[in-house]
N, C-alpha and C positions, 0 to 999 in steps of 0.2 A: 102711797104714790101709785098711780095707775101702772098696769103691767106693760104698757108701751108708752113712748113719748106722745104727748098730745098731738093732734093733727097739725101739720105745718100750716102756718098762715100764709096766704099768697104773698109773693114778693112784690114790693112796690114797682110801678112802671112809670117812666122808664127807670131802669136799675142803674145806679151809679157804680157801686162797688159790690162785688160778691166776695165776702170774707171767708177764706177756706180755713176750717178748723180740723186738724188731723187728730188721730186717736190718742196721741200722746201730748196734746196741746189743750188740755182741759183747764185753762187758766182764765178766769174771768177778768184778770187785769192784763191780758196779753196785749202786746204792742199792735197786734192785728186789729184790735178793737178801737185804737186811737182814732178819734174823729168819726166814729160810727154814728150814722144818722138813720134812725129807724124809718124815716120818711123816704129815704133814697137808697138805702143799703139793705143787704140780706146776708145771712150766714149759710154756708154750705157744709154739710157733714155727710159722709158716706161710709157705710159698712161694706167692705168688699172681700170676697173670698181670697183674693190674691194676698192679702196681708196675713192670712192664716196658712197659706200653702207655699209661698216662695221658700220658706223653710217649714218643716213638718211640725207646726206649732202644737204645743200641748193643749189639752182641754182647759186647764186652769188659766193659761195665758190668754187664750181666745176669749174665754168668758170674762176675764177681768177687763179687757179692752172694750168689748161690746157693752157690758153693763155700765161701766163708767161713762162711755160715750152717750148712752141713752139717758142716764141721769143728768148729764151736763146739758143735753139737748132740751130736756124738760125745764131746766133752770133758765135757759136762754128764752124759751117760749114764755115762761112766767114773767120775764121782763117786758114782754110785748114785742119782741123782735121777730122779724120775718126769718123763717128758717126753712131751708130746703134740705131735708134729711132723707137719705135712702137706707132702708133696712136691708140686712143681708137676705131676708126671706121675701123681699119684694120681687114680684115676678119679672119686672123689667130690669132688674139689677144685672149689669153686664159682667160683674165680677172682678173688674180691674179699676184701679184708681183713675187712670188716665181716661178710660172710656166713660166712667161715671161723670167725671168732670166735664168731658166733652158734651155729654147728654144734657147736663145742667146748663152749660153755657148756651147751647143752641136754644134751650127752652126759655132761659131768663134774659139773655142778650145783655150782660153787664158791660159797662164801658171799661172796667178794669178788674183784675183779680188782685186780692191782697192776702198774704200769708206770712206768719212768723216763720223764721227759718226752720225747716224740718230737722229732725234729729237723725235722718238716714239719707245718705248720699243717693241711694237708689230712688227714693221718693222725690228728692229734689230734682233729679234728672227727669223723672216722669212728669212732674208738674211743669217744668220748663218746656219739655217737649210738647206737652199737650197745649200749653198756652201759645207756643209758637205756631203750632199747626192750626190753631183756631183763630190766630191773628188778634189775640186779646193781650194787652199789656199785663205782665205779672210783676207786682211790687213785692219784693222780698224784704221783710223788716227784721231787725235784730230781735232775737229771743232774749228779752231782758230778764227772764227767769233766772239766769245765771249771774254770778258775781263778776265774771270776766267775759268780754267779747272774744271772738276768735282773733280779732285784730290785736287785742291786749296780749293774748298768748303769743301771737306771732312776733310782737315787739319784744316780749320777754325772751323769746328764743333767738332773736336776731344776734348774730355774732358769737353765740356760745358754742364752744367746741362739743359740749354734750348737754343734754337736758336732764335735770333731776328734779323730781317732785318736791323734795325738801326745800330747795331754794325758791321755787315758784310759790310754795305754801307760805314761806316767810314773807315774800313780797305781798301776797294776798292779805296776810295778817296785818301787816303795816298799813296797807292801802285802805283796808276796811275797818281798821281799829278793833280787831277781834283779839281778845285775850292779851291786851297790851296794857302795861302799867308804866310807872315812872313819872317824873315831873312833866315830861314832854310827851308821854305816851309812846315812847320809842323802845321800851324794854319789854321783852316777853314776860307774861305773868309767871311768877314763880322762878324767874331767873333763867329759864331754859325754854327752847322752842319745842322740844319733843320729849314726851314722857313714855315713849314706847317701851323702854326697858322695865317700866313698872307695870306693864299691861300684858304680861306673857305667862301668867300663872296657869297651872293645871289644877284640876280638882284632886282632892284627897282620894287615893285609890280605894280606901275602905268605905268612906261615907258618901263619896260622890258629890254632885253639886248641892250646895246649900239650898234651902227652900227659896223659890223665886216666884213672885206673882205672875200668873199666866197673862199674856197680852190680851188686851181688849178685843173681843170678837164681835163681828157684825153679821147677824143672821140675815140671810138673803130675803130681801123684800119682794114685792110682786114683780117689779122690773127685773130684778136678778133671777128670780125663779123662771121667768119667761125665757131669759137668755140661757140659763142652764139647761132647760128642756131643748132649746134650739141646738145648743152645742152638742148635747148628748145624741141628738137625732142626726144632725148634719155632719158632725165630725166624730162619729163613733169609732172610726178606725185610727184616730189620732191618739197619741199616748196620753197618759195621765188619768186622773180621776177628779170628780167634783164633789164627793161626799163631804169633804172638809172645807169647802169654799166659804170663806168668811172675811174677805179682805175689805178694807175701807174703800168705798167707791164714790164718795161725794166729798165736797170740801168740808162739810160739817163733821163727817166721820173721820177724815184725815186729821183734822185739828184735835178731835177727841183722842185719836191714836197717839198723836204727838204728846198731849198732856199726860196720857197714861204711861208712856215711856219715861218721860222726864220725872214723873212722880214716883214710879215704882221700880225702874230697872237701870236708869242711867248711873246711879251711884256705884253700882258694882259692874257696870259694863266694861270699863277699862280693865279692871283686874282680870276678868275672865273672858275677854273678847276673843281670844285665840283658842280657848279650851274646847275640847270635844267630849261628847258623851253619847252612848248609844240611845236611840229613840227619844232624844231630847232636842227637838229641832229649834226651839225658840231661845231657851236659856235667857240671857240678858240682852239679846239683840232687839233692835227697835221695830222691825217690821215696817219701816217707813219708806224704803227705797222705791216700792211700786208707786206709792202716792206722790213721792217727789218726781219720779220720772213721768207720771201722767200729768204733772204740773198742778195737782190738787193742793200741794204744799209748796211754799216758796222756801228755798234753802236759807234765805236771810232770817226768816222767822224761826226756822229749826235751829240754826246756829245761835241766834239771840236767846232762845229759850234755854239751850244748854249752858251758855255763858252766864245767864241770869241765875240759873240754879246753883252754879259754882259760887258766884259772888254773894249769893244769899246764904252760903254755907250748907247747902243741902246735898252737895255732891263733891267728891274730891276733884282737885284740879286735874289729876292724871286721867280720870274718866271723862271729864268734860273736854279736855284737849284731845284725847284719843278719838272721841266721837266727832268733834269739830274737824279734825284733820281729815277724816274720811269724806266730809262734805266740802269744806273749803279748800282742801288739798287735793285728794285723789279724784274726786268727782269733776272738779274744774279742770284738772290736769289732763285727764283722759279725753275730755271733750276737745281740748286744744290739740292734743295729739291727733285725734280722729280727723278733725277738719283741716289741719295743715298737712296731713299726709295722704288723704284720700285722693284718688281712688286706688292707687297702687298698694296701699297698706293692706287691703283685704287679701292680697295674694302673697304677702310676705312669707318666706320660708327659709330663713337664714341657716337653720340647722339641717336643711335638706331631709325633712321628715316626710315619709310617704306611706306609712302603715295605715290601713283602713281603720275607721272608728269601730271598736268592738260592737257586735250586735247587742251584747248584754247591756250597753248604755241605755237602750230603750226598754229594758225589762227589769234591770237590777239583778238578774240571775247570775251571780258569781259567788265563788267560795271565799273571796276576800271580804271579811266581816265589815271592815271600815268602809270599803267602797260600796258594798251591798247596801249598808245603812244609808249612805249619802245619796245613792241613786234612787232607791225606793222612796225615800223621803221626798226627793226632788220631783219624782213623777206623781206622787200623791198630793203634794202641796204646791208644786211650782216654786219651791223655795229651798235654799240652803244658805247658810251664812258664809262669810267670805273665806274662812279657813277650810271649810268643807269644799268650797269651789276651787280654791287655789291649791291647797296642800293635800287633798284627797283625790278629787276628780281630776283637776287639772294636772296635778303631779303625775298621776298614772298615765295620762295621755302623753305628757312630755317625755317621760322615761321610756314609754313604749315606742315613741316616735310616730304618733298619729299625725297625719297630714293636717296642718293648722286650720285650713278652711273647713275641714270636716268637723273638728272639735268646736270651732267657732260657731258654725251653723247649729250644732247641737245646743250649745249654751244659749244662742238666740232663740231657739225653738222651745226650750223647756221652762225657762224662768219667767215668772209673771212681771218682773221688773226689767226685762231685757228689751232695750232699745239699742240700735246698732252703735250709736255714738259712744255709749258707755260699755257695751258688751265687747265690741271688737278689740279696742286697745287693751282691755283687761285680759282678754284671752290670748290674742295674737302677741301682744307685747309683754305683759307681766307674767302670764301663766305659761306660755309656750316659748317665750324668748325668740319668736320667729322674726322679729324685727332686728335681731342682731345686737340688741342693747340700746336702741334708741330711747325706749321708755323706761327700762329698768337697768340698773347697773350690773346685774348678774342674773343667771337663770335660777329660779327657785327650785333647787333640787335637794332631795333628802332621801334617806332610806326608810324602811319601815320603822326604824327606831324613833324617828320624829313623831309619827302617828301614835306609837306606843306611849311616848312621853306626854304628848298633849292630851291623850285620853286616859292618862293614869293607868295604862295597860288594859283598860276594860275591853277594847275591841280585840286585842291580841289574845286575851285570856280565853275568849270564845271562838278563836279562829284556828283552822287546822294548819296555818302557816306560822312560822317562827321568825319574827323580825330580825333576830340576831344571826340568822343563817342566810348566806348568799348563794349557796349551792346545795343540791340534794333535794330529796322528796318533800321536805318540810320547809324549804327555803321560801321566805316571803317574796312574792313577785316584785314588790316595791324595792326590796333590798337587792335582789338579783339585777333588776333593770337599772338601779342606781349605779351599781358598779360597772355595768355594761355601758351606761351613759358616759361615765368618767373615761372609760377606755375609748369609746368612739369619738369623743370630743376633747381628748386630753390636751392637744396643742392649744385650742381655743381657751380652755379653762385655765391652763397654766399661765396664760398671758394676762389673766384678769386677777388683780390684786385681791378681789373678794372671794375667789374660788381656788386660789393657788394652794391653800392648805388642804383642801379636799383632794386635789390632784396629788399632793405629796404623799397622801395615805396610800396611794397605789403602789408606792415603793415596797410596801409590806406584802404585796400580793405577788406570788411567784408566777412564772410563765405557765406552768401546768394548770394552776387554778384559774388564771386568766382565760385559758382556752375553754375550761368548763363553764365559766360565767358566760362567755360569748355564745357557746352552744346552747346553754339553758335559756338565755334571753331570746335566741333565735327560735327556739321551740315555743316560748310564750307568744311570740309574734305569729307564728304559724297557726297556733291554736285559734287565735281570734281573726285570722285573715279570712 
């Protein structure tokens, strides 16, 4: 493939529709293309600096979006479609989405703009504002990439006292006939909805993870090499590195990555999906989230592949169900939360957390072995699996009391699969409990003992901190901050049936030790302020 997308063909005149394709909408079957007529319509795509700088995006994230966009543009041109594509390094590039769209509309004079619903509230407002200012109708179409529309989720939520993913997930299973058995297809496969209890194993502390096939890698082609050079030059001050960049960037590569996961890692994914081990970033995880969020993969084909592997006897039901739940359950659920709660959701701060994000989140320079491993891996690869994100990185921010928007912006900036509709609820709601329990029924809090258990002690054995100690020079910061968190939020946690037992453990902590815990936690916050 050439190092750059082929030259854009001139748009037909007069232009009927200009179809807008955003960087996370690389779906050849997008609703935006319904009724597309190459004789009357054209496609618009633009690389803009704004999308890399509104949060301080990492180099892997920038490169992933730019390279995937250029590959998709080449595929559209191969269809013979008219395409108006602006590269980041074009001299005329204004640097913002709204300004680039305005420039294209003035040049092409379309009768209307068409776009599938964006995944980012900010982008939707920018497109609406630009279209209104230009006096051009903007047709917003459902993003049918998802199993459920936002209207479906709103109907599910209507009249409920509380929202819980488990009930939404069951409804989705029934509606889409996924992992359903029985004479009328109304019974969950295996007789239960959720096999999470079977999917929490840690590795043997002596032997560590069993052998696991490495995920399929995709060496950068000429298009990607060109993008990597551009990112290294233009975004040199941004965090992260590109030496290990090997993500699937085309539809064909994404399908190959899906087959590789189903064939080689899904069988043991469930068993060890929550396990941690130093310097082992991939383990049995799929590496498919970025391709899914770019729309190179359809979640229906991913779910169908996992279910087919179970029905063929190739993988255990617990693994197939655990993986499907992440896609059909959590992924759809967080999207519903995002679009029914924005824009106010972005500023939620139910726990009144105001500590600054520690500077070492951008370098990984910390003495905490588990956190150092997760942060340095994140910056190197643009990736960490869900337990590293939730129960190592997110947990530390929650216990420290980091202002939710700061940690949310960091997550959006560093991960290659981060699009705001999925990132924001996972961080603000699930990780930081900043929505006060709208998304999750409890804050996900734990001491350093949890990390010790899920890593079979491997991180803690090489760390200068002891997870069993909550005060003193060797006290694990996670453990100190955990007990301080219980003290700071005792009333709220005592009223929650899922955390009341944790609060009851405070009864064994005397007043003198409580004062020491609070003082030591205050020192930890002052050090990173």
